[in-house]
MIRO-733634 format. One record per residue (C-alpha): residue number from 1; residue in three letters; x, y, z. Coordinates in Angstrom, 1 decimal, padded with zeros to 4 digits. Example, Ala and Ser with C-alpha at 12.3 -4.5 7.8 and 13.67 -1.06 7.14 Angstrom:
BEGIN
NODE   i  aa      u      v      w
NODE   1 ala  012.3 -004.5  007.8
NODE   2 ser  013.7 -001.1  007.1
END
This chain:
BEGIN
NODE   i  aa      u      v      w
NODE   1 met -005.5  013.5  003.2
NODE   2 lys -007.4  011.1  001.2
NODE   3 ile -004.8  009.1 -000.3
NODE   4 ser -005.2  005.9 -002.8
NODE   5 ile -001.8  003.5 -002.9
NODE   6 val -002.4  001.0 -006.0
NODE   7 gly -000.3 -001.6 -006.1
NODE   8 gly  000.0 -000.2 -002.3
NODE   9 leu  000.2 -004.1 -000.6
NODE  10 gly  003.8 -004.9 -001.8
NODE  11 his  007.6 -004.1 -000.7
NODE  12 ile  006.8 -000.3 -001.8
NODE  13 gly  003.5  000.0 -000.9
NODE  14 leu  002.8 -001.4  002.4
NODE  15 pro  005.6  000.0  004.8
NODE  16 leu  004.2  003.8  002.9
NODE  17 ser  001.1  003.2  003.6
NODE  18 cys  001.3  002.0  007.1
NODE  19 leu  002.9  005.1  007.7
NODE  20 leu  000.8  007.7  005.3
NODE  21 gln -002.2  006.4  008.3
NODE  22 val -001.0  006.3  011.1
NODE  23 asn  000.6  009.9  010.6
NODE  24 gly -003.2  010.7  009.6
NODE  25 asn -003.9  010.9  007.0
NODE  26 lys -007.0  008.4  005.1
NODE  27 val -004.9  005.8  003.2
NODE  28 ile -006.9  003.1  000.8
NODE  29 ile -004.5  000.2 -000.9
NODE  30 ile -005.5 -000.9 -004.3
NODE  31 asp -004.3 -004.4 -005.0
NODE  32 gln -005.3 -007.0 -007.6
NODE  33 asn -003.4 -009.8 -005.3
NODE  34 thr -006.8 -010.5 -003.5
NODE  35 glu -005.2 -014.2 -001.9
NODE  36 ile -003.9 -012.1  000.8
NODE  37 phe -006.7 -009.5  001.9
NODE  38 asp -007.6 -011.9  004.3
NODE  39 asp -004.5 -011.9  006.8
NODE  40 ile -003.2 -008.6  005.4
NODE  41 arg -007.3 -007.9  007.3
NODE  42 lys -005.6 -009.7  010.1
NODE  43 gly -002.3 -007.4  010.2
NODE  44 leu  000.0 -010.1  008.8
NODE  45 pro  002.1 -008.6  006.0
NODE  46 asn  003.0 -011.8  003.1
NODE  47 phe  006.5 -010.2  003.6
NODE  48 his  009.4 -009.6  006.6
NODE  49 glu  010.0 -006.3  007.1
NODE  50 pro  011.1 -005.4  010.2
NODE  51 gly  008.1 -003.6  013.1
NODE  52 leu  005.2 -003.4  009.9
NODE  53 lys  003.2 -006.3  011.7
NODE  54 thr  003.1 -003.5  014.8
NODE  55 leu  002.0 -001.1  012.9
NODE  56 leu  000.1 -002.5  010.0
NODE  57 lys -002.4 -003.5  013.5
NODE  58 lys -002.0 -000.4  014.4
NODE  59 ala -002.8  001.1  010.6
NODE  60 leu -005.4 -001.2  010.2
NODE  61 ala -007.0  000.0  014.0
NODE  62 ile -007.6  003.4  012.8
NODE  63 gly -009.2  002.7  009.3
NODE  64 leu -006.6  001.6  006.6
NODE  65 glu -008.7 -000.3  004.0
NODE  66 val -007.3 -002.4  001.8
NODE  67 thr -009.4 -003.3 -001.7
NODE  68 asp -009.4 -004.8 -005.1
NODE  69 asp -011.5 -001.5 -007.0
NODE  70 met -009.5  001.2 -008.6
NODE  71 asn -012.7  003.2 -008.4
NODE  72 his -011.6  004.3 -005.2
NODE  73 ile -009.1  006.9 -007.3
NODE  74 ser -012.1  008.9 -007.7
NODE  75 lys -012.3  009.3 -003.8
NODE  76 ser -008.7  010.3 -003.1
NODE  77 glu -007.4  013.7 -003.7
NODE  78 tyr -003.6  011.2 -003.8
NODE  79 thr -003.1  008.6 -005.8
NODE  80 ile  000.1  006.7 -005.4
NODE  81 ile  000.7  003.9 -007.6
NODE  82 thr  003.8  001.9 -006.7
NODE  83 ile  003.7 -000.7 -008.2
NODE  84 gly  006.2 -003.2 -009.5
NODE  85 thr  008.3 -002.6 -012.9
NODE  86 ser  011.8 -004.1 -015.0
NODE  87 ser  012.9 -003.6 -018.4
NODE  88 asn  011.1 -006.0 -019.6
NODE  89 glu  008.6 -005.0 -022.9
NODE  90 asn  005.1 -006.6 -020.9
NODE  91 asp  005.7 -005.1 -017.8
NODE  92 lys  006.6 -001.8 -019.0
NODE  93 lys  003.0 -002.2 -020.3
NODE  94 asn  001.1 -003.4 -017.7
NODE  95 phe  002.5 -000.4 -016.4
NODE  96 lys  001.7  002.5 -018.3
NODE  97 lys -002.0  001.0 -018.1
NODE  98 val -002.2  001.0 -014.7
NODE  99 val -001.5  005.3 -015.0
NODE 100 asn -004.2  005.3 -017.6
NODE 101 lys -006.7  003.7 -015.7
NODE 102 val -005.1  006.3 -012.9
NODE 103 ile -005.7  009.3 -015.0
NODE 104 gln -009.0  007.8 -016.4
NODE 105 leu -010.0  007.2 -012.8
NODE 106 ser -008.4  010.5 -010.8
NODE 107 asn -011.2  013.9 -010.2
NODE 108 lys -010.0  017.2 -011.8
NODE 109 asn -007.3  018.6 -010.0
NODE 110 ser -006.5  015.4 -008.2
NODE 111 asn -002.4  014.7 -007.6
NODE 112 ile -000.4  011.5 -008.8
NODE 113 ile  002.8  010.5 -007.7
NODE 114 leu  004.5  007.6 -009.7
NODE 115 arg  007.1  005.5 -006.6
NODE 116 ser  008.0  002.2 -009.4
NODE 117 thr  011.9  003.1 -011.5
NODE 118 val  010.2  003.9 -014.6
NODE 119 asp  012.4  004.6 -018.0
NODE 120 phe  013.3  008.2 -018.4
NODE 121 glu  011.3  011.0 -019.5
NODE 122 thr  008.0  008.7 -018.4
NODE 123 cys  006.9  011.6 -016.5
NODE 124 asn  007.0  014.0 -020.0
NODE 125 lys  005.0  011.2 -022.0
NODE 126 ile  002.3  011.1 -018.7
NODE 127 leu  001.7  015.2 -019.2
NODE 128 asn  000.5  014.9 -022.4
NODE 129 asn -001.7  012.9 -021.8
NODE 130 lys -004.4  014.4 -023.0
NODE 131 ile -006.9  013.3 -020.7
NODE 132 phe -004.3  014.2 -017.9
NODE 133 ile -004.3  017.1 -019.6
NODE 134 gln -008.0  018.1 -019.7
NODE 135 lys -008.5  017.4 -016.7
NODE 136 lys -006.2  019.7 -014.4
NODE 137 leu -004.0  016.4 -013.0
NODE 138 lys -000.9  017.2 -011.2
NODE 139 leu  001.8  014.5 -011.5
NODE 140 ala  005.5  014.1 -009.3
NODE 141 tyr  007.7  011.3 -009.5
NODE 142 cys  008.9  010.7 -006.2
NODE 143 pro  011.0  007.7 -006.3
NODE 144 glu  011.3  004.7 -003.5
NODE 145 arg  014.6  004.7 -002.2
NODE 146 ile  014.4  002.6  000.8
NODE 147 ala  016.6 -000.8  001.9
NODE 148 glu  014.8 -003.7  002.6
NODE 149 gly  014.7 -004.4  006.4
NODE 150 lys  015.2 -000.4  006.8
NODE 151 ala  012.0  000.3  005.1
NODE 152 leu  010.2  002.0  008.0
NODE 153 gln  013.2  003.6  009.4
NODE 154 glu  015.0  005.1  006.1
NODE 155 leu  010.8  006.0  004.7
NODE 156 ile  011.7  009.0  007.3
NODE 157 lys  014.6  009.5  007.9
NODE 158 leu  015.7  009.7  003.9
NODE 159 pro  015.1  013.0  002.0
NODE 160 gln  012.3  012.7  000.3
NODE 161 ile  012.9  013.2 -003.9
NODE 162 val  010.4  015.0 -005.3
NODE 163 gly  010.2  015.2 -009.5
NODE 164 thr  007.5  018.8 -009.8
NODE 165 asn  007.2  020.9 -012.9
NODE 166 asn  007.6  024.2 -010.5
NODE 167 ser  007.7  024.5 -007.3
NODE 168 glu  004.7  025.8 -006.8
NODE 169 asp  003.6  021.7 -007.4
NODE 170 phe  006.4  020.9 -005.4
NODE 171 lys  004.4  022.4 -002.5
NODE 172 lys  001.2  020.8 -002.6
NODE 173 phe  003.1  016.8 -003.1
NODE 174 lys  005.2  017.9 -000.6
NODE 175 gln  002.8  018.0  002.5
NODE 176 ile  002.5  014.2  001.8
NODE 177 phe  005.7  012.8  003.3
NODE 178 asp  005.7  016.3  005.4
NODE 179 ser  002.9  014.4  007.0
NODE 180 met  005.3  011.7  008.7
NODE 181 gly  008.0  014.0  009.6
NODE 182 thr  009.6  013.5  005.9
NODE 183 lys  012.1  016.1  004.5
NODE 184 ser  011.7  016.5  000.8
NODE 185 ile  014.0  018.0 -001.6
NODE 186 asn  012.5  019.5 -005.2
NODE 187 val  014.6  018.3 -008.3
NODE 188 ser  012.7  018.6 -012.2
NODE 189 tyr  011.1  015.0 -013.8
NODE 190 lys  014.0  014.7 -015.4
NODE 191 glu  016.4  015.1 -012.7
NODE 192 ala  014.8  012.6 -010.5
NODE 193 glu  014.0  009.6 -012.9
NODE 194 phe  018.4  009.9 -012.8
NODE 195 ile  018.8  009.7 -009.3
NODE 196 lys  016.8  006.8 -009.1
NODE 197 leu  018.1  004.9 -012.0
NODE 198 phe  022.0  006.4 -011.0
NODE 199 ser  021.4  005.2 -007.7
NODE 200 asn  021.1  001.6 -008.2
NODE 201 val  023.4  001.3 -011.7
NODE 202 tyr  026.3  003.0 -008.7
NODE 203 arg  025.6  000.5 -006.3
NODE 204 tyr  025.2 -002.4 -009.1
NODE 205 ser  028.6 -001.5 -010.2
NODE 206 glu  030.4 -001.6 -006.7
NODE 207 phe  029.9 -004.7 -006.5
NODE 208 ser  030.1 -006.2 -010.0
NODE 209 leu  033.8 -004.2 -010.2
NODE 210 ile  035.0 -006.2 -006.9
NODE 211 asn  033.1 -009.6 -009.3
NODE 212 glu  035.0 -008.7 -011.3
NODE 213 phe  038.9 -008.7 -009.7
NODE 214 ala  038.0 -011.9 -008.4
NODE 215 asn  037.3 -012.9 -011.8
NODE 216 ile  040.7 -012.1 -013.2
NODE 217 ala  041.9 -013.5 -009.6
NODE 218 asn  041.0 -016.4 -011.1
NODE 219 thr  042.5 -016.5 -013.9
NODE 220 val  045.8 -016.2 -012.5
NODE 221 asn  045.3 -018.9 -009.6
NODE 222 leu  045.2 -016.5 -006.8
NODE 223 asp  042.3 -016.6 -004.1
NODE 224 phe  041.1 -013.3 -004.3
NODE 225 ser  039.1 -013.6 -000.3
NODE 226 lys  042.9 -013.6  001.3
NODE 227 ile  044.0 -011.0 -001.1
NODE 228 leu  040.8 -008.4 -000.3
NODE 229 asn  040.9 -009.5  003.3
NODE 230 ile  045.0 -009.0  003.5
NODE 231 ala  044.9 -005.4  001.2
NODE 232 ser  041.9 -004.5  003.4
NODE 233 lys  043.3 -005.2  006.9
NODE 234 gln  043.5 -001.8  008.9
NODE 235 tyr  043.8 -000.2  005.6
NODE 236 pro  041.5  003.1  006.2
NODE 237 arg  040.9  003.7  001.4
NODE 238 leu  039.2  000.1  001.5
NODE 239 lys  037.1  000.6  004.7
NODE 240 asn  034.1 -000.2  003.3
NODE 241 ile  034.9 -002.1  000.1
NODE 242 pro  032.4 -005.5 -000.3
NODE 243 asn  033.0 -008.9 -000.4
NODE 244 pro  032.8 -011.0 -003.9
NODE 245 gly  029.3 -011.6 -004.2
NODE 246 phe  026.4 -012.4 -005.9
NODE 247 val  024.4 -009.2 -007.6
NODE 248 gly  020.9 -009.7 -007.6
NODE 249 gly  017.7 -008.6 -006.0
NODE 250 pro  014.6 -007.1 -007.1
NODE 251 cys  016.1 -004.1 -008.2
NODE 252 leu  019.6 -003.3 -009.2
NODE 253 pro  020.1 -005.3 -012.5
NODE 254 lys  016.5 -004.3 -013.7
NODE 255 asp  017.3 -001.0 -013.2
NODE 256 thr  020.3 -000.6 -014.5
NODE 257 lys  019.5 -002.6 -017.7
NODE 258 thr  016.9 -000.3 -017.7
NODE 259 phe  019.8  002.8 -017.9
NODE 260 ile  021.2  000.8 -020.5
NODE 261 glu  018.6  000.7 -022.9
NODE 262 asn  017.6  004.5 -022.3
NODE 263 phe  020.3  005.7 -023.1
NODE 264 asn  021.9  003.6 -026.2
NODE 265 leu  024.8  001.5 -023.4
NODE 266 gln  025.1 -001.6 -025.0
NODE 267 glu  028.8 -001.1 -025.2
NODE 268 ser  030.5  000.6 -022.3
NODE 269 val  031.7 -000.1 -018.7
NODE 270 ile  028.1 -001.1 -017.1
NODE 271 ser  027.2 -002.8 -019.5
NODE 272 lys  030.1 -005.4 -019.3
NODE 273 phe  029.4 -005.9 -015.8
NODE 274 met  026.8 -007.8 -016.7
NODE 275 asp  029.1 -010.4 -018.5
NODE 276 thr  031.2 -010.1 -015.8
NODE 277 asn  028.6 -011.5 -013.0
NODE 278 glu  027.5 -014.3 -015.4
NODE 279 glu  031.5 -014.8 -015.5
NODE 280 phe  031.5 -014.7 -011.7
NODE 281 glu  028.9 -017.2 -011.4
NODE 282 leu  030.4 -019.9 -013.8
NODE 283 asn  033.6 -019.3 -012.1
NODE 284 ile  031.7 -020.5 -009.0
NODE 285 ile  030.1 -023.6 -010.5
NODE 286 lys  033.8 -024.7 -011.6
NODE 287 lys  034.9 -024.3 -007.7
NODE 288 ile  032.1 -026.8 -007.0
NODE 289 lys  033.1 -029.5 -009.3
NODE 290 lys  036.9 -028.8 -008.4
NODE 291 glu  036.4 -029.2 -004.4
NODE 292 phe  033.3 -031.3 -003.7
NODE 293 lys  033.8 -035.3 -003.7
NODE 294 ser  031.0 -036.1 -003.4
NODE 295 lys  027.4 -034.8 -005.5
NODE 296 lys  026.2 -034.1 -002.6
NODE 297 ile  025.4 -030.6 -001.2
NODE 298 ile  024.0 -028.8  002.4
NODE 299 phe  023.0 -025.2  000.5
NODE 300 leu  023.1 -022.5  003.0
NODE 301 gly  020.4 -019.6  002.2
NODE 302 ile  018.8 -018.7 -000.9
NODE 303 thr  017.0 -015.2 -000.9
NODE 304 phe  018.4 -012.3 -002.4
NODE 305 lys  020.3 -011.4  000.7
NODE 306 pro  020.9 -011.8  004.4
NODE 307 asp  018.0 -012.4  006.3
NODE 308 ser  015.1 -011.4  004.1
NODE 309 asp  012.6 -013.3  003.1
NODE 310 asp  012.4 -012.2 -000.1
NODE 311 leu  013.6 -014.5 -003.3
NODE 312 arg  013.1 -011.9 -006.1
NODE 313 gly  016.4 -012.0 -008.0
NODE 314 ser  017.9 -014.0 -006.0
NODE 315 val  021.4 -015.5 -007.9
NODE 316 ser  021.9 -018.3 -005.3
NODE 317 tyr  018.3 -019.3 -005.6
NODE 318 thr  018.9 -019.6 -009.1
NODE 319 leu  022.3 -021.2 -008.5
NODE 320 ala  020.5 -024.3 -006.1
NODE 321 lys  018.1 -024.4 -009.2
NODE 322 lys  020.9 -025.9 -011.5
NODE 323 leu  022.8 -027.1 -009.5
NODE 324 ile  019.7 -029.5 -009.5
NODE 325 glu  019.0 -029.8 -012.5
NODE 326 thr  022.5 -030.4 -013.4
NODE 327 gly  022.6 -034.1 -011.0
NODE 328 tyr  023.8 -032.2 -007.6
NODE 329 glu  021.2 -033.8 -004.9
NODE 330 ile  020.9 -030.7 -003.0
NODE 331 tyr  019.3 -030.0  000.8
NODE 332 ile  018.3 -026.0  001.1
NODE 333 val  018.5 -024.2  004.4
NODE 334 glu  016.4 -021.7  004.3
NODE 335 pro  015.2 -020.2  007.7
NODE 336 asn  013.1 -017.3  006.1
NODE 337 ile  010.6 -018.9  004.7
NODE 338 thr  008.2 -021.3  003.9
NODE 339 lys  008.6 -024.4  003.1
NODE 340 asn  005.1 -024.1  000.0
NODE 341 ser  007.2 -020.7 -001.0
NODE 342 ile  009.4 -022.9 -003.4
NODE 343 asn  009.0 -025.9 -005.1
NODE 344 glu  012.5 -027.6 -003.8
NODE 345 glu  012.6 -029.4 -000.2
NODE 346 ile  013.8 -027.1  003.3
NODE 347 tyr  015.5 -028.7  005.8
NODE 348 asn  016.3 -027.9  009.2
NODE 349 phe  020.3 -028.3  009.4
NODE 350 glu  020.0 -030.5  012.4
NODE 351 glu  018.5 -033.3  010.1
NODE 352 ile  021.0 -033.4  007.1
NODE 353 phe  023.8 -032.1  009.3
NODE 354 asn  026.0 -035.6  008.9
NODE 355 ile  024.6 -036.3  005.3
NODE 356 thr  027.6 -034.3  003.5
NODE 357 glu  030.1 -032.3  004.1
NODE 358 asn  029.9 -030.7  001.0
NODE 359 val  028.2 -026.7  002.2
NODE 360 ile  027.6 -024.0  000.3
NODE 361 ile  026.8 -020.5  001.5
NODE 362 gly  024.8 -018.8 -000.5
NODE 363 thr  023.5 -016.0  001.8
NODE 364 asn  025.0 -015.9  005.1
NODE 365 his  022.1 -015.1  007.6
NODE 366 lys  022.9 -014.3  011.2
NODE 367 ile  021.7 -017.6  013.1
NODE 368 phe  024.6 -019.2  009.8
NODE 369 lys  026.9 -018.3  012.2
NODE 370 ser  026.2 -020.7  015.2
NODE 371 phe  025.7 -023.6  012.8
NODE 372 glu  028.8 -025.9  013.6
NODE 373 leu  030.8 -025.8  010.2
NODE 374 asp  034.5 -026.4  011.5
NODE 375 asn  034.3 -030.4  009.4
NODE 376 lys  032.7 -029.4  006.3
NODE 377 lys  033.9 -027.9  003.3
NODE 378 val  032.7 -024.8  002.8
NODE 379 ile  032.2 -022.3 -000.5
NODE 380 lys  031.0 -019.0  000.9
NODE 381 ile  029.7 -016.8 -002.0
NODE 382 gly  029.6 -013.3 -000.7
NODE 383 asn  027.7 -012.0  002.1
NODE 384 lys  030.7 -009.9  004.9
END
């Protein structure tokens, strides 16, 4: 099958592009991020994902192409849209613009797959597009559900949600995932849209709820980390409970905002979790001011999750910048990003080890477990 993947150099698109190419399809990535084309064509992804570098080189060797020319869509049987979306109005307008461009360039009877998070009932609006109808195009909503760091495993292992109008369309779109050996589940458009939003909102709420307990414990001067550790010890019903911590990243907060807006939930319990997480961050800042005697701090980890190089939606990084703005001298130690990734200086732990006893573990990468912190005053924020 000939497949164009729009936005195919991102965290959603690149793993999918490579897997489809090495499984017998002809894939062309269409992306406007031309600055990284040379690296990509050398087999060097611009983000870390286990196994992706090897797979990219294999895919390139057997014909994977990269271009910024949208006109290649007219040569494809399938076009998959994987651009990032958010609850921001400008991003929504850009997504709509891209979808309309894809529709304009698509050949008659070709197929379009939406992979990004979308507003509820987006698919029905696309189905009513005059050009879409005239060209007799087919549409599926197949929301991405992978976790960073597990993309190549989960794209094959997890069943794919395929939102379509009827069973015949489902069979057509199912072929894409069949080629990778992935199972598919047929649902309606609305069901697929709701599944994507609900899944991320549930995870956001789960992490936020534990932060609410931490906030409440803080009001009565209780150490909630100690309480949670004791309560969950050898107690099966709390076996998988998360630690309090920052709730960030590229998906959970933005999808929760989209869900709240789509269903007018501004006064719901879900919307209150936004305030919970702001209060949790404020309590961390209060703790820093109370427990650290000086304004020099070694700050370990600023990516949004452990052992990732992704800074998108990182509350740890936001906290580091806030502390700098309020007069703290912050020494960032982040082994997963390059020194030109951020404006702030990045240090090796060994070179600043003796500069202060104050340490914040913002994002708990595995490598930090080997760091000698016994003589330090440590504030650890989540991340078991």
